[in-house]
C-alpha positions in Angstrom: 95.8 -10.5 45.5 92.9 -8.4 44.3 93.4 -9.6 40.8 93.6 -13.2 41.8 90.5 -12.8 44.1 88.5 -11.9 41.1 89.6 -15.0 39.0 87.4 -17.6 40.8 84.4 -15.2 40.6 83.8 -16.7 37.2 83.2 -20.1 38.7 81.4 -18.7 41.8 79.0 -16.6 39.7 78.3 -19.6 37.3 77.6 -21.7 40.4 75.4 -19.2 42.2 73.4 -18.1 39.2 72.4 -21.7 38.4 72.4 -22.8 42.0 69.9 -20.2 43.1 67.4 -21.7 40.6 67.1 -24.7 43.0 67.8 -27.2 40.3 70.4 -29.7 41.6 70.6 -31.5 38.3 71.4 -28.2 36.4 74.0 -27.3 39.1 75.6 -30.8 38.8 75.6 -30.3 35.0 77.5 -27.0 35.3 79.9 -28.8 37.7 80.5 -31.6 35.2 80.8 -29.2 32.3 83.3 -27.0 34.2 85.5 -30.1 34.6 85.5 -30.7 30.8 86.2 -27.0 30.0 89.0 -26.8 32.6 90.5 -30.0 31.2 90.5 -28.7 27.7 91.3 -25.0 28.2 93.9 -25.4 31.0 95.7 -28.1 29.0 97.1 -25.0 27.4 97.7 -23.2 30.7 101.4 -23.1 29.8 100.4 -19.9 27.8 100.0 -18.3 31.2 102.6 -20.1 33.3 105.4 -20.5 30.8 105.0 -16.9 29.7 105.4 -15.5 33.2 108.7 -17.2 33.9 110.2 -16.5 30.4 109.0 -12.9 30.4 110.4 -12.2 33.9 113.8 -13.7 32.9 114.0 -11.7 29.7 113.1 -8.6 31.6 115.6 -9.4 34.4 118.4 -9.8 31.8 117.6 -6.5 30.2 116.2 -7.7 26.8 113.1 -5.6 26.0 112.8 -6.9 22.4 112.6 -10.5 23.5 109.9 -9.4 26.0 107.8 -8.1 23.1 108.6 -11.1 20.9 107.4 -13.4 23.7 104.1 -11.7 23.8 103.6 -11.9 20.0 104.5 -15.6 19.9 102.2 -16.5 22.8 99.2 -14.5 21.4 99.6 -16.2 18.0 99.9 -19.7 19.5 97.0 -19.1 21.9 94.6 -17.8 19.3 95.4 -20.5 16.8 95.0 -23.2 19.5 91.6 -21.7 20.5 90.4 -21.8 16.9 91.4 -25.5 16.7 89.5 -26.2 20.0 86.4 -24.5 18.7 86.5 -26.4 15.4 86.8 -29.7 17.3 84.4 -28.9 20.1 81.8 -31.5 19.3 84.1 -34.6 19.2 86.0 -33.3 22.2 82.8 -32.9 24.3 81.5 -36.3 23.2 84.8 -38.0 24.1 84.9 -36.3 27.5 81.3 -37.2 28.5 81.8 -40.8 27.3 84.3 -41.4 30.2 82.4 -39.4 32.8 80.0 -41.0 35.3 77.2 -38.5 35.2 73.6 -39.5 34.7 71.9 -38.8 31.3 70.1 -35.7 32.8 73.3 -34.3 34.3 75.3 -34.9 31.1 72.6 -33.2 29.1 72.9 -30.0 31.2 76.7 -30.3 31.0 76.6 -30.5 27.2 74.7 -27.2 27.0 77.2 -25.5 29.3 80.2 -26.8 27.4 78.7 -25.8 24.1 78.4 -22.2 25.3 81.9 -22.1 26.8 83.6 -23.4 23.6 82.6 -20.2 21.7 85.1 -18.3 23.9 88.1 -20.7 23.4 90.2 -18.4 21.1 89.7 -15.4 23.4 90.3 -17.4 26.6 93.7 -18.8 25.4 94.8 -15.4 24.1 93.9 -13.8 27.5 96.0 -16.6 29.2 99.0 -15.4 27.2 98.4 -11.7 28.0 97.9 -12.4 31.7 101.2 -14.4 31.9 103.1 -11.6 30.1 101.7 -8.9 32.3 102.5 -10.9 35.5 106.0 -11.6 34.2 106.6 -7.8 33.9 105.1 -7.2 37.4 102.2 -5.3 35.8 99.7 -6.6 38.3 97.5 -3.6 38.2 96.8 -4.1 34.5 96.2 -7.8 35.1 93.7 -6.8 37.8 91.8 -4.4 35.5 91.6 -7.1 32.8 90.3 -9.8 35.2 87.8 -7.5 36.9 86.4 -6.3 33.6 85.9 -9.9 32.5 84.1 -10.8 35.8 81.8 -7.8 35.7 80.8 -8.8 32.1 80.4 -12.4 33.2 78.1 -11.5 36.1 75.9 -9.3 34.0 75.6 -11.7 31.1 75.0 -14.8 33.3 72.2 -13.0 35.2 70.6 -11.8 32.0 70.9 -15.1 30.1 69.9 -17.4 32.9 67.5 -15.4 35.1 66.3 -13.1 32.3 66.1 -15.4 29.3 65.9 -18.7 31.1 68.7 -20.3 29.1 69.9 -22.5 31.9 73.3 -24.1 31.8 73.8 -23.1 28.2 73.3 -19.5 29.2 75.9 -19.8 31.9 78.5 -21.1 29.4 77.6 -18.6 26.7 77.7 -15.6 29.1 81.2 -16.6 30.2 82.3 -17.0 26.6 81.1 -13.6 25.7 82.9 -12.1 28.7 86.2 -13.7 27.5 85.9 -12.0 24.2 85.3 -8.7 25.9 88.4 -9.3 28.0 90.4 -10.0 24.9 89.5 -6.7 23.4 90.4 -4.9 26.6 93.6 -6.9 26.9 94.8 -5.8 23.5 94.2 -2.1 24.5 96.2 -2.7 27.8 99.1 -4.3 25.9 99.1 -1.3 23.6 99.4 1.0 26.5 102.2 -1.0 28.1 104.3 -1.3 24.9 103.4 2.0 23.4 102.2 0.3 20.2 99.1 -1.8 19.2 99.7 -5.4 18.4 100.0 -4.9 14.7 102.6 -2.1 15.1 104.4 -4.3 17.6 104.6 -7.1 15.0 106.2 -4.6 12.6 108.6 -3.3 15.3 110.0 -6.7 16.5 112.5 -8.0 14.0 111.2 -11.1 12.2 114.5 -12.9 12.7 114.1 -12.5 16.5 110.4 -13.5 16.4 111.2 -16.7 14.6 114.6 -17.4 16.1 115.0 -21.2 16.2 116.8 -21.4 19.6 114.3 -19.2 21.3 111.3 -21.0 19.8 112.8 -24.4 20.8 113.2 -23.2 24.4 109.7 -21.8 24.4 108.3 -25.2 23.2 110.5 -27.2 25.6 109.4 -25.3 28.6 105.8 -25.2 27.6 105.8 -28.9 26.7 106.8 -29.9 30.2 104.4 -27.5 31.8 101.6 -28.8 29.5 102.3 -32.4 30.6 102.3 -31.2 34.2 99.0 -29.3 33.7 97.3 -32.2 32.0 98.3 -34.4 34.9 96.8 -32.0 37.5 93.7 -31.5 35.3 93.2 -35.3 35.3 93.6 -35.3 39.0 90.7 -32.7 39.5 88.6 -34.4 36.7 89.0 -37.6 38.7 87.8 -35.8 41.8 84.7 -34.5 40.1 84.0 -37.9 38.5 84.3 -39.5 41.9 81.5 -37.3 43.2 79.4 -38.0 40.0 79.9 -41.7 40.7 78.3 -41.3 44.1 75.3 -39.2 42.8 74.1 -35.8 41.7 73.9 -34.4 45.2 77.5 -35.4 46.0 78.7 -33.9 42.6 76.8 -30.7 43.3 78.0 -30.4 46.9 81.6 -31.1 46.0 81.4 -28.4 43.3 80.1 -25.9 45.8 83.0 -26.7 48.1 85.4 -26.5 45.2 84.5 -22.8 45.0 86.0 -22.4 48.5 89.1 -24.2 47.3 89.3 -22.1 44.2 89.1 -18.8 46.1 91.9 -19.9 48.4 94.0 -21.3 45.6 93.7 -18.3 43.4 94.3 -15.7 46.1 97.2 -17.5 47.6 98.5 -17.9 44.1 99.0 -14.2 44.2 102.0 -14.8 46.4 103.1 -17.6 44.0 102.8 -15.2 41.0 104.8 -12.6 42.9 107.4 -15.4 43.5 107.3 -16.3 39.8 108.1 -12.7 38.8 110.7 -12.0 41.6 112.3 -15.4 41.4 112.4 -15.2 37.6 114.1 -11.9 37.6 116.6 -13.0 40.3 117.3 -16.2 38.3 117.8 -14.2 35.1 120.2 -11.9 36.9 121.9 -14.9 38.6 121.4 -13.4 42.0 121.1 -16.0 44.7 120.4 -13.6 47.5 117.5 -11.9 45.7 116.1 -15.3 44.9 116.2 -16.6 48.5 114.7 -13.4 49.8 111.8 -13.6 47.3 111.1 -17.2 48.4 111.2 -16.3 52.1 109.0 -13.2 52.0 106.3 -14.6 49.6 106.3 -17.9 51.6 105.8 -16.1 55.0 102.9 -14.0 53.7 101.3 -17.0 52.0 101.4 -19.0 55.2 99.7 -16.2 57.2 97.0 -15.8 54.5 96.4 -19.6 54.5 95.7 -19.5 58.2 93.3 -16.6 57.8 91.4 -18.4 55.0 91.1 -21.7 56.9 89.5 -19.9 59.9 87.3 -17.8 57.6 86.0 -20.9 55.8 85.2 -22.6 59.1 83.4 -19.6 60.5 81.6 -18.3 57.4 81.3 -21.4 55.3 77.7 -22.3 56.2 76.1 -19.0 55.2 78.2 -19.0 51.9 77.0 -22.5 51.1 73.4 -21.3 51.6 74.0 -18.4 49.3 75.4 -20.6 46.5 72.6 -23.2 46.5 69.0 -23.5 47.7 68.8 -27.3 47.5 68.5 -28.6 51.0 70.3 -32.0 50.4 73.2 -30.3 48.6 73.5 -27.8 51.5 73.6 -30.5 54.1 76.2 -32.5 52.3 78.4 -29.5 51.6 78.3 -28.5 55.3 79.4 -32.0 56.3 82.6 -31.8 54.2 83.3 -28.1 54.7 86.2 -28.9 57.1 88.1 -30.5 54.3 87.7 -27.3 52.1 88.9 -25.3 55.1 92.0 -27.4 55.5 93.1 -26.9 51.9 94.5 -23.3 52.3 96.9 -24.6 54.9 98.2 -27.8 53.3 97.9 -26.5 49.7 100.0 -23.4 50.3 103.4 -25.1 50.0 102.5 -26.7 46.7 101.3 -23.4 45.2 104.4 -21.6 46.4 106.7 -24.2 45.0 104.8 -24.1 41.7 105.6 -20.4 41.6 109.3 -20.9 42.3 109.7 -23.5 39.6 107.6 -21.7 37.1 109.6 -18.5 37.6 112.8 -20.4 37.0 111.2 -22.3 34.1 112.1 -25.7 35.6 109.6 -27.5 33.5 111.0 -31.0 34.0 110.7 -30.8 37.8 107.1 -29.5 37.5 106.2 -32.3 35.0 107.7 -35.1 37.1 106.2 -33.9 40.4 102.8 -33.4 38.8 102.6 -36.7 37.1 103.8 -38.6 40.2 101.3 -36.8 42.4 98.4 -37.6 40.1 99.3 -41.3 39.9 99.6 -41.6 43.7 96.4 -39.6 44.2 94.4 -41.9 41.9 95.8 -45.0 43.7 94.8 -43.4 47.0 91.3 -42.6 45.8 90.7 -46.1 44.6 91.9 -47.5 47.9 89.4 -45.2 49.8 86.4 -45.9 47.6 84.6 -47.9 50.3 84.4 -44.7 52.4 82.3 -42.9 49.7 82.6 -39.1 49.8 84.8 -39.2 52.9 87.4 -41.1 50.9 87.0 -38.7 48.0 87.9 -35.7 50.2 90.7 -37.5 52.1 92.4 -38.3 48.8 92.1 -34.9 47.2 93.4 -33.2 50.4 96.4 -35.6 50.5 97.2 -34.8 46.8 98.4 -31.3 47.8 101.0 -32.9 50.1 102.1 -35.2 47.3 102.6 -32.3 44.9 104.6 -30.3 47.5 106.7 -33.2 48.4 107.6 -34.0 44.8 108.7 -30.4 44.1 110.6 -30.1 47.3 113.0 -32.9 46.2 114.1 -30.7 43.3 114.7 -27.5 45.3 118.4 -28.2 46.3 119.3 -28.9 42.6 117.7 -25.6 41.5 119.9 -23.6 44.0 123.0 -25.5 42.9 122.3 -24.8 39.2 121.9 -21.1 40.0 125.4 -21.0 41.6 126.9 -22.9 38.7 125.2 -20.8 36.0 123.1 -23.6 34.5 
């Protein structure tokens, strides 16, 4: 939970540092730019999610060499994909902004933020892989250290570049990119400590035949392909949400982005229980132990529900002062306060979808994740279009309902998962 609590600090710090300047257009630009970065970077979120389930299963079945091979494969794939993103950053950004509804001023600020963030692409994707691997092993303390170090670096660099050097939205993006490179260096040191060898020695220690084993690679790509499709579908969902705010105006886009920080805090911290479910369920599934699997689901679910209630109440009681802390623009503050109850509702109705994500990621049921994610996104977009006459009220009703759609889709696959466990599939 501590590790996950620090994850959304990247977005919160980015929002607060630029929001305290009182420039609603710059804040809206960071909001729009963050959508583009999330859409591009988290397209490859399978490097975190797929790695957790596969690593947990390999560890649960007592295969330490495959555990090490998984890390090397994911690091190589992540760094290579990050270099490709960096090389194609200009056409990617141009294509993304061409379909967004932001004004010229907002898009200009967003372009600066995106440019800065793209410099961190190789490091960011490699860190995804290391985080997934550490979580799959249950090494949450090491994952916590990695995340906190990145956030401390991000805070310091953002303040220096924006408030000190007046670099605006570009400085926010560049500061986060530099923090991601710092995290990569630290992550490699942590991996060395866990495995007892640095990454180069590890590459020599793992048999090449195992590292390039065709069947294992095919399974890796099959699982990651489905998770990637699911991730893209959900990224489109949240990009649509941001674009819906941009369509209404800069104030709505900025206010929705401020409230999204509340949602992110709840999602990431409650995801701690989902990550625990990934590791525990993955190990139980690898060992073919139904009792352990059901116990992991029950315990993590009960704790997640209790935490969701606490977050909902906390947002309602403390949301106003937090909004004032994140932005000084009066119109943005007023709009954010109006729609705060929706953000407070998300921890409760989003909890089942996050927990089911953890269960299906831990058991590497990529097809179920893919189908449920795509269906939820299609239904969400249809609902948002139907509610457009209600402006920002319709935007928030639709995004809130999307969590129920995701949970419902995955719940349909749960009985089959338990049957497959019993039959050894």
